[in-house]
C-alpha positions in Angstrom: -9.8 -205.5 -3.3 -11.7 -202.3 -3.5 -9.7 -199.4 -5.1 -9.6 -196.2 -3.4 -9.7 -194.2 -6.7 -11.0 -195.1 -10.1 -11.2 -193.2 -13.2 -13.5 -194.3 -15.8 -13.1 -193.1 -19.5 -12.6 -189.7 -17.9 -11.9 -186.5 -20.2 -11.5 -182.9 -19.6 -12.0 -180.0 -22.2 -11.3 -176.4 -21.9 -12.9 -174.0 -24.2 -10.6 -171.8 -26.2 -11.9 -168.6 -27.6 -10.2 -166.8 -30.6 -11.2 -163.3 -28.8 -13.0 -162.0 -25.8 -16.1 -161.0 -28.1 -16.6 -164.7 -29.2 -17.0 -165.5 -25.4 -19.7 -162.8 -25.0 -21.4 -163.9 -28.2 -21.7 -167.3 -26.6 -22.9 -166.1 -23.1 -25.4 -163.7 -24.9 -27.0 -165.5 -27.5 -29.6 -168.2 -27.2 -28.8 -170.3 -30.1 -26.8 -173.6 -30.0 -23.8 -172.4 -31.8 -20.5 -172.5 -30.5 -18.1 -169.8 -30.6 -14.9 -171.7 -29.3 -12.9 -174.6 -29.8 -12.6 -177.4 -27.3 -8.9 -178.1 -26.2 -8.9 -181.8 -24.6 -6.4 -181.7 -21.7 -7.3 -185.3 -20.8 -9.0 -187.8 -23.1 -10.4 -191.2 -22.4 -8.2 -191.7 -19.0 -9.1 -195.2 -17.0 -7.3 -196.5 -14.2 -7.6 -197.8 -10.7 -5.5 -197.2 -7.5 -5.5 -199.8 -4.8 -5.0 -198.9 -1.0 -1.6 -198.5 -0.1 -0.3 -198.0 -3.7 2.1 -195.3 -4.5 0.8 -194.6 -8.1 3.0 -192.4 -10.3 2.2 -190.2 -13.2 5.0 -189.5 -15.8 4.9 -187.4 -19.3 6.2 -184.2 -20.6 5.1 -180.7 -19.8 1.7 -180.1 -21.0 0.7 -183.7 -21.1 -2.1 -183.5 -18.6 -0.6 -184.6 -15.4 -1.6 -181.7 -13.1 -5.0 -181.6 -14.6 -5.6 -185.3 -13.7 -4.6 -184.7 -10.2 -7.0 -181.7 -10.0 -9.6 -183.8 -11.5 -8.9 -186.6 -8.8 -8.9 -183.9 -5.8 -12.4 -182.4 -7.0 -10.8 -179.2 -8.1 -12.0 -179.6 -11.6 -14.9 -181.3 -12.9 -14.4 -183.8 -15.6 -16.2 -183.0 -19.1 -16.9 -186.8 -19.5 -16.5 -190.0 -17.6 -16.8 -190.9 -14.0 -14.3 -190.6 -11.0 -14.9 -192.4 -7.8 -12.9 -191.8 -4.6 -13.0 -193.5 -1.1 -11.3 -192.0 1.6 -10.1 -188.5 3.1 -8.2 -186.8 0.1 -5.4 -184.2 0.9 -3.7 -182.5 -2.2 -0.3 -181.0 -2.3 -1.1 -179.1 -5.6 -1.3 -175.4 -5.3 -0.3 -175.1 -1.6 -2.1 -172.3 0.1 -4.2 -171.5 -2.6 -7.6 -171.8 -0.2 -6.2 -169.3 2.3 -7.9 -166.2 3.2 -5.2 -163.2 2.8 -6.9 -161.3 5.6 -7.0 -164.2 8.2 -3.9 -165.0 10.4 -2.0 -168.1 9.5 -3.7 -169.7 12.6 -7.1 -168.8 11.4 -6.4 -170.4 8.1 -4.9 -173.5 9.5 -8.3 -174.1 11.3 -10.2 -173.0 8.0 -8.0 -175.2 5.7 -8.1 -178.3 8.1 -11.7 -178.1 8.4 -12.1 -178.0 4.6 -10.2 -181.4 4.7 -12.8 -182.9 7.1 -11.1 -182.5 10.6 -13.1 -181.3 13.5 -12.2 -178.7 16.0 -10.8 -181.2 18.6 -8.8 -183.0 16.0 -7.2 -179.8 14.8 -6.6 -178.4 18.3 -4.6 -181.9 18.9 -2.7 -181.2 15.7 -1.8 -177.5 15.9 1.3 -177.8 17.8 2.7 -180.2 15.2 1.6 -178.2 12.3 3.0 -174.9 13.8 6.5 -176.7 14.5 6.5 -178.4 10.9 5.9 -174.9 9.0 8.4 -173.3 11.0 7.3 -169.7 10.4 7.4 -168.5 14.0 5.5 -165.3 15.0 4.1 -165.1 11.4 1.4 -167.6 12.2 -0.2 -164.8 14.2 0.1 -162.3 11.2 -2.4 -162.1 8.4 -1.4 -164.3 5.4 -1.3 -161.4 3.0 2.1 -160.4 4.8 3.6 -163.7 3.9 6.0 -164.6 1.2 5.0 -167.4 -1.2 7.4 -169.8 0.3 6.0 -169.2 3.9 2.5 -169.7 2.3 3.5 -172.9 0.9 5.0 -174.1 4.0 1.9 -173.6 5.9 -0.2 -175.2 3.3 1.9 -178.3 3.1 1.9 -178.6 7.0 -1.7 -178.6 7.1 -2.1 -181.2 4.3 0.2 -183.6 5.8 -1.0 -183.7 9.3 -4.8 -184.0 8.1 -4.3 -187.9 8.2 -5.4 -188.4 4.5 -6.2 -191.8 3.0 -5.3 -190.5 -0.2 -2.6 -188.0 -0.8 -2.0 -186.1 -4.1 1.4 -184.9 -4.8 2.3 -182.6 -7.6 5.8 -181.0 -8.0 5.0 -179.4 -4.4 8.0 -181.4 -2.9 10.2 -178.5 -4.3 8.9 -176.0 -2.0 11.1 -173.9 0.3 14.6 -174.4 1.2 16.6 -177.7 1.0 16.0 -178.5 4.6 12.4 -178.0 4.6 12.1 -180.0 1.2 14.0 -182.9 3.1 11.4 -182.6 5.9 8.7 -182.9 3.2 10.2 -185.8 1.7 10.7 -187.7 4.9 7.0 -186.9 5.9 5.7 -188.4 2.7 7.8 -191.5 3.0 6.4 -191.9 6.6 2.8 -191.7 5.3 3.6 -194.0 2.5 5.1 -196.8 4.7 1.8 -196.3 7.2 -0.4 -197.5 4.2 -1.5 -193.9 2.8 -2.4 -194.1 -1.0 -0.2 -191.7 -2.8 -1.0 -190.3 -6.6 2.7 -188.7 -7.3 3.5 -186.5 -10.3 7.2 -185.7 -10.7 9.6 -184.9 -13.3 12.4 -186.8 -11.5 12.3 -190.2 -12.7 14.5 -191.4 -9.9 12.0 -190.4 -7.3 9.5 -192.1 -9.3 11.4 -195.4 -9.4 12.3 -195.0 -5.9 8.7 -194.5 -4.6 6.4 -195.9 -7.1 4.6 -199.2 -7.4 2.8 -198.5 -10.6 2.9 -195.8 -13.2 0.8 -194.1 -15.9 2.5 -192.4 -18.9 0.4 -189.5 -20.4 1.2 -188.0 -23.8 -0.8 -185.0 -25.0 -3.7 -185.9 -22.7 -4.1 -189.3 -23.8 -3.1 -192.6 -21.9 -0.1 -193.9 -23.6 0.9 -196.9 -21.2 -0.1 -198.1 -17.6 1.8 -200.7 -15.9 4.8 -201.5 -13.5 6.9 -198.5 -12.6 10.1 -200.1 -14.4 8.4 -200.9 -17.7 6.5 -197.7 -17.9 9.6 -195.5 -17.0 12.1 -197.5 -19.4 9.6 -197.1 -22.4 9.0 -193.2 -21.5 12.7 -192.8 -21.4 13.1 -194.7 -24.9 10.6 -192.3 -26.3 12.3 -189.4 -24.9 15.7 -190.6 -26.4 14.0 -190.7 -29.7 13.0 -187.0 -29.3 16.5 -185.8 -28.0 17.9 -187.6 -31.2 15.7 -185.8 -33.3 16.3 -182.5 -31.4 20.1 -183.0 -31.8 19.8 -183.6 -35.5 18.1 -180.4 -36.0 20.4 -178.3 -33.7 23.7 -179.9 -34.8 26.2 -177.2 -36.1 29.2 -177.9 -38.3 32.3 -178.4 -36.1 30.6 -178.6 -32.7 32.2 -180.6 -30.1 31.2 -184.2 -29.3 29.7 -184.7 -25.8 31.7 -188.1 -25.8 34.1 -190.0 -27.7 33.3 -192.8 -30.1 36.1 -195.1 -31.2 38.3 -193.6 -34.1 38.2 -196.8 -36.1 34.7 -198.6 -35.6 35.5 -200.7 -38.5 38.3 -202.3 -36.5 36.0 -203.1 -33.5 35.2 -206.9 -33.0 31.8 -208.0 -33.4 30.3 -208.7 -29.7 27.8 -211.6 -29.7 27.0 -212.1 -26.1 24.6 -210.2 -23.7 25.4 -210.8 -19.9 21.9 -210.0 -18.7 18.6 -209.2 -20.0 16.0 -207.8 -17.4 13.5 -206.5 -19.8 13.6 -206.2 -23.6 11.3 -204.4 -26.1 11.3 -202.8 -29.7 9.7 -202.7 -32.9 12.2 -205.5 -34.3 13.7 -203.2 -36.9 17.1 -204.1 -35.4 18.4 -206.3 -32.9 21.2 -205.8 -30.3 23.8 -208.9 -30.7 26.0 -208.2 -27.9 27.4 -205.8 -25.3 30.7 -206.0 -23.6 33.1 -203.8 -21.2 36.6 -203.9 -21.4 39.6 -201.8 -20.1 42.3 -199.9 -22.0 44.2 -203.3 -22.6 41.2 -204.9 -24.2 40.6 -207.3 -21.4 37.2 -207.9 -20.1 36.2 -205.2 -17.4 34.5 -206.5 -14.2 35.5 -203.8 -11.7 35.6 -199.9 -12.6 38.2 -197.6 -10.9 37.8 -193.8 -10.4 39.4 -191.9 -13.2 39.9 -194.9 -15.6 38.7 -195.2 -19.2 36.0 -197.8 -19.8 35.2 -199.0 -23.2 31.6 -200.2 -23.5 31.2 -202.0 -27.1 27.8 -202.6 -28.5 27.2 -204.7 -32.0 23.7 -204.5 -33.6 22.4 -206.0 -36.7 19.8 -204.0 -39.1 16.8 -206.3 -39.8 15.4 -203.6 -41.9 17.0 -200.4 -43.5 17.8 -197.8 -41.1 18.1 -194.3 -42.4 19.3 -192.7 -39.4 20.6 -195.3 -36.9 21.6 -194.3 -33.2 22.6 -196.1 -30.2 21.9 -195.0 -26.6 23.7 -196.1 -23.6 22.1 -195.7 -20.0 24.1 -196.0 -16.8 22.1 -196.8 -13.8 23.1 -197.2 -10.1 22.5 -200.0 -7.7 18.8 -198.5 -6.8 18.0 -198.5 -10.4 18.1 -194.7 -10.9 19.2 -193.4 -14.0 22.7 -191.9 -13.6 23.9 -191.0 -17.1 23.3 -191.5 -20.7 25.4 -191.4 -23.9 23.9 -191.2 -27.2 25.5 -191.4 -30.8 22.9 -188.8 -32.0 25.0 -186.1 -29.9 28.3 -186.8 -31.9 29.5 -184.4 -34.7 29.4 -187.5 -37.1 26.4 -189.5 -36.9 26.3 -193.2 -37.7 25.7 -194.1 -41.4 22.8 -195.6 -42.8 22.4 -199.2 -42.6 20.7 -201.6 -45.1 18.9 -204.7 -43.8 21.2 -207.6 -42.9 24.2 -205.0 -42.1 26.0 -205.4 -38.8 27.6 -202.6 -36.9 29.5 -202.2 -34.0 30.0 -199.1 -31.8 32.6 -198.4 -28.8 31.8 -195.8 -26.3 34.9 -194.5 -24.4 33.8 -193.2 -21.1 36.3 -191.3 -18.5 34.8 -192.3 -15.2 34.5 -189.9 -12.4 35.3 -190.8 -8.8 31.8 -192.4 -8.0 31.0 -194.2 -4.6 31.6 -197.9 -4.3 28.6 -199.9 -5.5 27.2 -201.6 -8.7 26.2 -199.9 -11.8 24.5 -201.3 -14.9 24.3 -200.2 -18.5 21.2 -200.6 -20.5 21.4 -200.1 -24.3 18.9 -199.2 -27.1 19.0 -198.9 -31.0 16.8 -196.4 -32.7 16.1 -195.0 -36.1 15.9 -191.3 -35.8 14.2 -191.2 -39.2 11.2 -193.0 -38.2 8.2 -191.2 -37.3 7.4 -193.3 -34.3 9.2 -193.0 -30.9 9.6 -196.8 -30.2 13.1 -198.2 -29.9 14.0 -200.7 -32.6 15.8 -202.9 -29.6 16.1 -202.1 -26.0 17.7 -204.0 -23.3 17.5 -203.2 -19.8 20.6 -203.6 -17.4 22.5 -205.6 -20.0 25.8 -205.6 -18.3 26.8 -204.9 -14.6 29.9 -203.5 -13.3 31.1 -202.9 -9.7 32.8 -199.5 -9.0 35.8 -199.8 -6.5 36.3 -197.4 -3.7 38.9 -194.6 -4.1 41.5 -193.3 -1.7 39.0 -190.9 0.1 35.4 -191.9 1.5 32.6 -190.5 -0.8 29.6 -188.7 0.9 26.8 -188.6 -1.6 27.0 -189.9 -5.3 30.6 -188.7 -6.1 33.8 -186.9 -5.4 34.5 -183.7 -7.2 38.1 -182.5 -7.6 38.8 -179.6 -5.2 41.7 -177.2 -4.5 42.1 -175.8 -1.2 43.8 -172.2 -0.9 44.8 -171.2 2.6 46.2 -167.9 3.7 47.1 -167.3 7.3 47.6 -163.9 8.4 49.9 -163.2 11.6 48.2 -161.1 14.1 
């Protein structure tokens, strides 16, 4: 299968000058001296995207995600390496950036669509759909300089998705406009995905990444950290973020601060759990090992069905294989779609876990008061970290170690959960 997009050892650098005079010196002199330093937004990135794939890019702010999409779109030129693309590319990056402010919206539709490779006849055939999708009414006949930023993005999005792209580049542009327009955007992108359009997708919403993606690339500080199946990459990324979150919590924990969740008051009295019901994926550096996980009710009996409002106790036992200076246990709750629903981390408690010597075992109990969630199945993934370690890798991490069903409550739930709500009525007699 011939890839529709290929990056071969691609790097992108920006010159950074200490002062404006240094920029002038570099332009005005004929010697070979540099008066700037290079900031590498991307460094040695290599991957292939096959036809029909939804290829996702994850990473923190400043990791190079948007720069990568701009290089793929041809907006930026790579400093080193080679980029090859085969097919019409439409980008949902800086929507409306190519619009001429003095031209009307209609004129800009024809101009922008022509840049994307459409003929006059093709634009004529699509114009009514573009106008309807943008939904800006008579403003389409007004100069773009009179538009709000939201109207400009609406029109830019409408043009891009009606250009019949073979490759669609999507940044955080799906957050444009009001909630109704955003929903239409998501529906249209999903239609293109089902039609076999290749999509490069950047989002901080890991739920969207898991729901839409087939493969993922994790960028960190402009470098390629991991490339592979979506679940594997996202889980490794989450583990790294858990490590960072714990370090931040350690630095900002104040004396007497409130616990974000409750640990058992008598951890020494907890039984040692020795079974793991399920292992979908396991990874870690081996410095500790999870021995077991169990969910029990208030009476101590094994829990198979969760009920709204009840207290669920999730017990985790582990063994330190090496000395752990700052051990931490993280519990991640997922819904039936595999989307991360909630997380609990011992780093966020007032009293952190004690240091563990090699060969020491420890049991932790998470007491969770369950809200009224929609009926379905939820799973718990569990990980062990050493917050003192310099690397971000988990000592041991197990995906979907235990699964529980959520029973239905008294009222139907529309959405994800039912929120307690009081209603006050005041009837005035006329």
